[in-house]
C-alpha positions as CSV (number, residue, x, y, z in Angstrom):
1,X,3.2,11.2,28.3
2,X,1.0,11.9,25.3
3,X,2.5,10.8,22.0
4,X,1.1,11.9,18.6
5,X,2.1,9.6,15.8
6,X,2.0,11.0,12.3
7,X,2.4,8.5,9.5
8,X,3.4,9.3,6.0
9,X,3.8,7.0,3.0
10,X,2.5,3.6,2.3
11,X,0.4,1.1,4.4
12,X,3.6,-0.7,5.5
13,X,4.5,2.5,7.4
14,X,1.0,2.4,8.9
15,X,1.7,-1.0,10.4
16,X,5.0,0.1,11.7
17,X,3.4,3.1,13.4
18,X,0.8,0.8,15.0
19,X,3.4,-1.5,16.4
20,X,5.3,1.5,17.8
21,X,2.1,2.8,19.3
22,X,1.3,-0.5,21.0
23,X,4.8,-0.5,22.6
24,X,4.3,3.0,23.9
25,X,0.9,2.1,25.3
26,X,2.4,-0.9,27.1
27,X,4.7,1.6,28.8
28,X,1.8,3.6,30.1
29,X,1.8,6.4,27.6
30,X,-1.2,7.8,25.8
31,X,-1.1,7.5,22.0
32,X,-3.2,9.5,19.5
33,X,-3.1,9.5,15.7
34,X,-5.1,12.7,15.1
35,X,-3.2,16.0,15.1
36,X,-3.8,17.5,18.6
37,X,-3.8,21.0,19.9
38,X,-0.9,20.0,22.2
39,X,1.1,16.9,22.9
40,X,4.2,16.0,24.8
41,X,5.9,14.2,21.9
42,X,5.3,14.0,18.2
43,X,6.7,11.0,16.3
44,X,6.8,11.5,12.5
45,X,7.1,8.2,10.6
46,X,8.5,9.3,7.3
47,X,8.6,8.1,3.7
48,X,11.8,8.4,1.6
49,X,10.9,6.4,-1.5
50,X,10.6,9.1,-4.2
51,X,11.0,12.9,-4.4
52,X,7.4,13.9,-3.7
53,X,7.3,11.7,-0.7
54,X,10.5,13.1,0.7
55,X,9.2,16.6,0.2
56,X,6.0,15.8,2.1
57,X,8.0,14.3,5.0
58,X,10.4,17.3,5.2
59,X,7.4,19.7,5.1
60,X,5.8,17.8,8.0
61,X,9.0,17.9,10.0
62,X,9.3,21.7,9.5
63,X,5.6,22.2,10.4
64,X,6.2,20.3,13.7
65,X,9.3,22.4,14.4
66,X,7.1,25.5,14.2
67,X,4.6,23.9,16.6
68,X,7.5,23.2,19.0
69,X,8.6,26.8,18.9
70,X,5.0,27.8,19.7
71,X,5.2,25.3,22.7
72,X,2.4,23.2,21.3
73,X,4.7,20.2,21.4
74,X,7.6,19.5,23.7
75,X,9.7,17.0,21.7
76,X,9.9,15.8,18.1
77,X,11.2,12.5,17.0
78,X,11.6,11.5,13.4
79,X,11.7,7.8,12.4
80,X,11.5,5.6,9.3
81,X,12.6,5.6,5.7
82,X,13.7,9.2,5.3
83,X,16.0,8.8,8.3
84,X,17.5,5.6,7.0
85,X,18.5,7.3,3.7
86,X,19.3,10.8,4.8
87,X,20.0,11.0,8.5
88,X,23.3,13.0,8.2
89,X,21.5,15.6,6.0
90,X,18.6,15.8,8.4
91,X,20.8,16.3,11.4
92,X,22.5,19.2,9.7
93,X,19.5,20.9,8.1
94,X,16.9,20.5,10.9
95,X,18.7,20.3,14.2
96,X,15.6,21.4,16.1
97,X,14.4,17.8,16.0
98,X,15.1,16.0,19.3
99,X,16.1,12.7,17.7
100,X,16.3,10.9,14.4
101,X,15.9,7.1,14.5
102,X,16.2,4.5,11.7
103,X,14.7,1.1,12.0
104,X,17.6,-0.4,13.9
105,X,17.5,2.4,16.4
106,X,13.8,2.2,17.4
107,X,14.7,0.1,20.5
108,X,16.6,3.1,21.7
109,X,13.7,5.5,21.1
110,X,11.2,3.1,22.8
111,X,13.6,2.2,25.6
112,X,13.1,-1.5,24.9
113,X,16.3,-3.5,24.3
114,X,14.6,-6.3,22.4
115,X,12.1,-4.4,20.4
116,X,11.9,-5.4,16.7
117,X,9.1,-4.3,14.3
118,X,8.8,-7.8,12.7
119,X,8.6,-9.7,15.9
120,X,5.6,-8.0,17.4
121,X,2.0,-9.1,16.9
122,X,0.6,-6.3,19.1
123,X,-0.7,-3.2,17.4
124,X,-2.8,-0.1,18.2
125,X,-4.8,0.3,15.1
126,X,-5.0,3.6,13.3
127,X,-7.3,2.4,10.6
128,X,-11.1,2.3,11.0
129,X,-12.0,-0.5,13.4
130,X,-13.3,-2.8,10.6
131,X,-10.2,-3.1,8.4
132,X,-6.4,-3.4,8.9
133,X,-3.2,-4.2,7.1
134,X,-1.1,-7.3,7.8
135,X,2.6,-7.0,6.9
136,X,3.9,-10.4,6.1
137,X,7.5,-9.6,5.4
138,X,10.0,-6.8,5.4
139,X,12.6,-5.7,2.7
140,X,13.1,-6.9,-0.8
141,X,15.6,-9.2,-2.6
142,X,14.8,-7.8,-6.1
143,X,17.2,-5.2,-7.5
144,X,15.0,-3.1,-9.7
145,X,17.2,-0.3,-11.2
146,X,15.0,2.6,-10.1
147,X,14.0,1.4,-6.6
148,X,15.5,2.5,-3.3
149,X,13.6,0.0,-1.2
150,X,16.5,-2.5,-0.8
151,X,18.6,0.5,0.4
152,X,16.0,1.5,2.9
153,X,14.5,-1.8,4.1
154,X,17.3,-4.3,3.3
155,X,16.8,-7.9,2.1
156,X,13.6,-9.8,2.6
157,X,12.8,-11.1,6.0
158,X,9.5,-13.1,6.3
159,X,7.4,-13.3,9.4
160,X,6.8,-16.9,10.3
161,X,3.3,-18.3,9.5
162,X,2.4,-19.0,13.2
163,X,3.2,-15.5,14.2
164,X,1.1,-14.1,11.3
165,X,-1.9,-16.4,12.3
166,X,-1.6,-15.1,15.8
167,X,-1.6,-11.5,14.6
168,X,-4.6,-12.2,12.4
169,X,-6.5,-13.7,15.3
170,X,-5.8,-10.6,17.4
171,X,-7.2,-8.5,14.6
172,X,-10.3,-10.6,14.4
173,X,-10.8,-10.4,18.1
174,X,-10.8,-6.6,17.8
175,X,-13.6,-6.7,15.3
176,X,-11.6,-6.4,12.1
177,X,-13.5,-7.9,9.2
178,X,-11.1,-7.0,6.3
179,X,-7.4,-7.6,6.1
180,X,-5.0,-6.5,3.4
181,X,-1.8,-8.6,3.1
182,X,1.1,-6.2,2.3
183,X,4.9,-6.4,1.9
184,X,7.4,-5.0,-0.5
185,X,6.8,-8.3,-2.4
186,X,4.1,-10.8,-1.4
187,X,5.0,-13.5,-3.9
188,X,8.5,-14.2,-2.6
189,X,7.2,-14.6,1.0
190,X,8.9,-17.5,2.8
191,X,11.9,-17.9,0.5
192,X,14.2,-16.7,3.2
193,X,12.6,-19.2,5.7
194,X,12.3,-22.4,3.7
195,X,14.0,-21.8,0.3
196,X,10.7,-21.7,-1.5
197,X,7.7,-19.4,-2.1
198,X,5.2,-20.0,0.8
199,X,2.5,-17.5,0.0
200,X,-0.1,-20.2,-0.8
201,X,0.7,-22.0,2.5
202,X,0.3,-18.8,4.4
203,X,-3.0,-18.0,2.6
204,X,-4.3,-21.5,3.6
205,X,-3.4,-20.9,7.3
206,X,-4.9,-17.4,7.4
207,X,-8.1,-18.6,5.9
208,X,-8.7,-20.7,9.0
209,X,-9.0,-17.6,11.2
210,X,-12.6,-17.0,12.1
211,X,-14.2,-13.6,11.8
212,X,-12.3,-12.2,8.8
213,X,-14.7,-11.9,5.9
214,X,-12.4,-10.2,3.3
215,X,-8.7,-10.8,2.7
216,X,-7.0,-9.1,-0.3
217,X,-3.5,-9.2,-1.7
218,X,-1.3,-6.2,-2.5
219,X,2.1,-6.0,-4.2
220,X,2.6,-9.3,-6.0
221,X,5.8,-9.2,-8.1
222,X,5.1,-10.6,-11.6
223,X,8.3,-12.6,-12.1
224,X,8.0,-16.2,-10.9
225,X,4.4,-15.5,-9.9
226,X,3.2,-18.5,-7.8
227,X,0.1,-19.5,-9.8
228,X,-1.0,-21.9,-7.0
229,X,-2.2,-18.9,-5.0
230,X,-5.0,-18.5,-7.5
231,X,-6.3,-21.9,-6.5
232,X,-6.3,-20.8,-2.9
233,X,-8.3,-17.7,-3.9
234,X,-10.9,-19.8,-5.5
235,X,-11.0,-22.3,-2.6
236,X,-11.8,-19.7,0.1
237,X,-14.6,-17.1,-0.3
238,X,-12.7,-14.8,2.1
239,X,-10.2,-14.0,-0.6
240,X,-11.4,-11.0,-2.6
241,X,-11.3,-11.4,-6.3
242,X,-8.7,-8.7,-6.4
243,X,-5.0,-8.8,-7.1
244,X,-2.4,-6.0,-7.1
245,X,0.4,-6.8,-9.6
246,X,2.6,-3.9,-10.4
247,X,4.1,-4.4,-13.9
248,X,5.8,-1.0,-14.2
249,X,6.2,-1.1,-18.0
250,X,5.7,-3.4,-21.0
251,X,8.6,-2.5,-23.4
252,X,11.1,-5.3,-23.4
253,X,14.0,-2.8,-23.5
254,X,12.6,-0.7,-20.6
255,X,11.9,-3.8,-18.5
256,X,15.5,-5.0,-19.1
257,X,16.9,-1.6,-18.1
258,X,14.6,-1.6,-15.0
259,X,16.0,-5.1,-14.1
260,X,12.5,-6.4,-13.7
261,X,13.1,-9.8,-15.2
262,X,10.6,-11.4,-17.5
263,X,9.3,-9.9,-20.8
264,X,6.4,-8.3,-22.5
265,X,5.2,-11.7,-23.6
266,X,5.5,-13.1,-20.1
267,X,3.4,-10.3,-18.6
268,X,0.7,-10.7,-21.3
269,X,0.5,-14.5,-20.7
270,X,0.5,-14.0,-16.9
271,X,-2.5,-11.7,-17.1
272,X,-4.3,-14.1,-19.3
273,X,-3.6,-17.0,-16.8
274,X,-4.9,-15.0,-13.8
275,X,-8.1,-14.0,-15.6
276,X,-8.7,-17.6,-16.8
277,X,-8.1,-19.1,-13.3
278,X,-10.1,-16.5,-11.4
279,X,-13.0,-15.3,-13.5
280,X,-14.2,-11.8,-12.6
281,X,-11.0,-10.8,-10.8
282,X,-10.1,-7.1,-10.6
283,X,-6.5,-6.5,-11.4
284,X,-4.7,-3.4,-10.1
285,X,-1.3,-2.4,-11.5
286,X,1.2,0.4,-11.2
287,X,3.2,1.9,-14.1
288,X,6.2,4.2,-14.3
289,X,6.4,6.7,-17.2
290,X,9.3,8.9,-18.2
291,X,12.0,6.3,-17.3
292,X,15.4,7.3,-18.8
293,X,15.5,6.5,-22.5
294,X,11.7,5.9,-22.8
295,X,10.9,6.8,-26.4
296,X,7.6,8.1,-27.9
297,X,7.2,4.6,-29.5
298,X,7.7,2.9,-26.1
299,X,5.1,5.2,-24.5
300,X,2.7,4.3,-27.3
301,X,3.4,0.6,-26.7
302,X,2.5,1.1,-23.0
303,X,-0.8,2.8,-24.0
304,X,-1.6,-0.1,-26.4
305,X,-0.8,-2.5,-23.5
306,X,-3.3,-0.7,-21.2
307,X,-6.0,-0.9,-23.9
308,X,-5.4,-4.6,-24.3
309,X,-5.0,-5.6,-20.7
310,X,-8.0,-3.6,-19.5
311,X,-6.9,-3.3,-15.9
312,X,-9.8,-2.6,-13.6
313,X,-7.6,-0.5,-11.3
314,X,-4.4,1.4,-12.4
315,X,-2.1,3.9,-10.9
316,X,1.0,5.6,-12.4
317,X,4.1,7.5,-11.4
318,X,6.5,9.7,-13.2
319,X,10.1,8.5,-13.0
320,X,12.0,9.8,-9.9
321,X,15.8,9.7,-10.1
322,X,17.1,8.2,-6.8
323,X,20.6,8.4,-5.6
324,X,22.6,5.1,-5.2
325,X,20.2,3.1,-7.3
326,X,21.5,1.4,-10.5
327,X,19.4,3.7,-12.8
328,X,20.9,6.9,-11.2
329,X,23.8,7.0,-13.6
330,X,21.3,7.0,-16.5
331,X,20.4,10.5,-15.5
332,X,17.0,12.0,-15.8
333,X,16.9,13.1,-19.5
334,X,13.2,13.2,-20.1
335,X,11.7,16.7,-19.5
336,X,9.2,17.1,-16.7
337,X,6.6,18.4,-19.1
338,X,7.0,15.3,-21.3
339,X,6.7,13.0,-18.2
340,X,3.6,14.9,-17.2
341,X,2.0,14.6,-20.6
342,X,2.7,10.9,-20.7
343,X,1.3,10.4,-17.2
344,X,-1.9,12.3,-18.3
345,X,-2.1,10.1,-21.4
346,X,-2.1,7.0,-19.2
347,X,-4.6,8.3,-16.7
348,X,-7.1,9.6,-19.4
349,X,-7.0,6.2,-21.0
350,X,-7.6,4.5,-17.7
351,X,-10.4,6.8,-16.9
352,X,-12.2,5.6,-20.0
353,X,-11.6,2.0,-19.1
354,X,-12.7,2.4,-15.5
355,X,-15.9,4.2,-16.6
356,X,-16.8,1.3,-19.0
357,X,-16.3,-1.2,-16.2
358,X,-18.4,0.8,-13.8
359,X,-21.2,1.3,-16.3
360,X,-21.4,-2.5,-16.6
361,X,-22.3,-2.6,-12.8
362,X,-25.4,-0.4,-13.1
363,X,-28.5,-2.4,-12.1
364,X,-26.3,-5.0,-10.4
365,X,-26.5,-5.7,-6.7
366,X,-23.0,-5.8,-5.0
367,X,-21.8,-6.6,-1.5
368,X,-20.5,-3.4,-0.1
369,X,-18.7,-2.7,3.1
370,X,-19.6,0.7,4.6
371,X,-16.5,2.7,5.6
372,X,-17.8,6.1,6.6
373,X,-20.8,8.4,6.8
374,X,-21.0,11.8,5.1
375,X,-23.7,14.4,5.1
376,X,-25.6,13.1,2.1
377,X,-24.2,9.6,1.6
378,X,-22.7,6.6,3.3
379,X,-19.4,5.7,1.7
380,X,-18.4,2.1,1.0
381,X,-16.4,-0.3,-1.1
382,X,-16.8,-3.5,-3.0
383,X,-14.5,-6.5,-2.9
384,X,-12.8,-5.0,-6.0
385,X,-11.7,-1.9,-4.1
386,X,-9.0,-1.4,-1.5
387,X,-9.1,1.5,0.9
388,X,-7.6,4.9,-0.1
389,X,-6.5,3.8,-3.6
390,X,-9.6,2.4,-5.4
391,X,-13.1,3.2,-6.2
392,X,-15.9,4.2,-3.8
393,X,-19.6,3.4,-3.6
394,X,-21.8,6.3,-2.4
395,X,-25.0,4.9,-0.8
396,X,-28.1,7.1,-0.5
397,X,-29.3,7.7,3.1
398,X,-32.7,5.9,2.9
399,X,-32.0,4.1,6.2
400,X,-29.4,4.1,8.9
401,X,-26.4,1.9,8.2
402,X,-23.7,0.6,10.5
403,X,-20.1,1.5,9.8
404,X,-18.1,-1.6,9.2
405,X,-21.0,-3.8,8.2
406,X,-21.8,-5.3,4.8
407,X,-24.9,-4.5,2.8
408,X,-26.4,-5.5,-0.6
409,X,-26.3,-2.3,-2.7
410,X,-28.1,-1.9,-6.1
411,X,-26.0,0.3,-8.3
412,X,-28.0,3.1,-9.9
413,X,-25.3,5.3,-11.4
414,X,-21.7,5.1,-12.5
415,X,-18.9,7.6,-12.8
416,X,-15.2,6.9,-13.8
417,X,-14.1,6.1,-10.3
418,X,-17.3,6.0,-8.3
419,X,-20.5,4.1,-8.1
420,X,-23.8,5.3,-6.6
421,X,-26.5,3.0,-5.2
422,X,-29.2,2.2,-2.7
423,X,-29.4,-0.6,-0.2
424,X,-31.8,-3.3,-1.2
425,X,-34.6,-4.2,1.2
């Protein structure tokens, strides 16, 4: 049979889809990721994290139902986060779907009694051949007030180091040159296995795998940050000078209500420590604006923090009220228009900061990985940029370049979120 897998949401879902695809391929089925004209089965791997993501998932389900009615697809199966949270509602509202499966029920869908996402090291990559994601754990032990992840994914379960090394070796054998370490929380990796944070030990082990030239870290929780990982980053050139550390807010009162742990002072000191230990590092963060009770003064405090911290990469979300989370009872008192304004304030400020950083790179020569070819440019990234979420480098077509290879690129022009350059001879 021909299976088309459609993945929505975060890179963690991407990995899950790739593991499912490998299982189907082992059973003799053909798996495609592009939307086909016709297919026997469509599997939609959904996201249920926040309202916008849920809406996108539901719209995709409804679109595939229309395709089924037009006989472009025979069966539709829906899996993942949305099913975990809202399966009864989905069964009632969209009965045309042939099956809804949460994570525990995937074995039933795949007709494999012992199938578990976290136990497999085999994947059918959906990313370009030269980069991939490596999910090191599942679930989260934190209880942030606004977050539905523990409801969806459960408590943290770490994948053992030997298994992750094996998976990394398989990726390298396929020609992958860049690997992004992902989890709901990287920094607490291994606590469920040994009682202590083992991210540094994992990084040491992964650095021994030959063929991987770039390794980057995503989703490092600030509280109890294991500073020893910074020494490992300095020790091995494979580790990009890049760190994703979502702080969410800076007001002590908001952080307390969010149940984030730590304080404004702690976050400021942590950022200083990271920059001191890894000079030239690019820090990415994520912020939430419009959290219940956030005052104008607290919003200004957040803007002042952004000006001081000078994050190289920054994303923001407006608060989404989620059922069954601790913050749900706080309501959603801040008007959508106010949330949008505050979000725009944040992103306008970050645009100025990003432009200043990019302008400093003009006339510098940077190592760039080429990701794609367009009509007028090749498109690539530096070590300071992760796929899909960060800046791009547009390289003039003065000579043919190979997708997935690295080139020295002299930067000639800067925009807020893009660089332009030419390959040095």
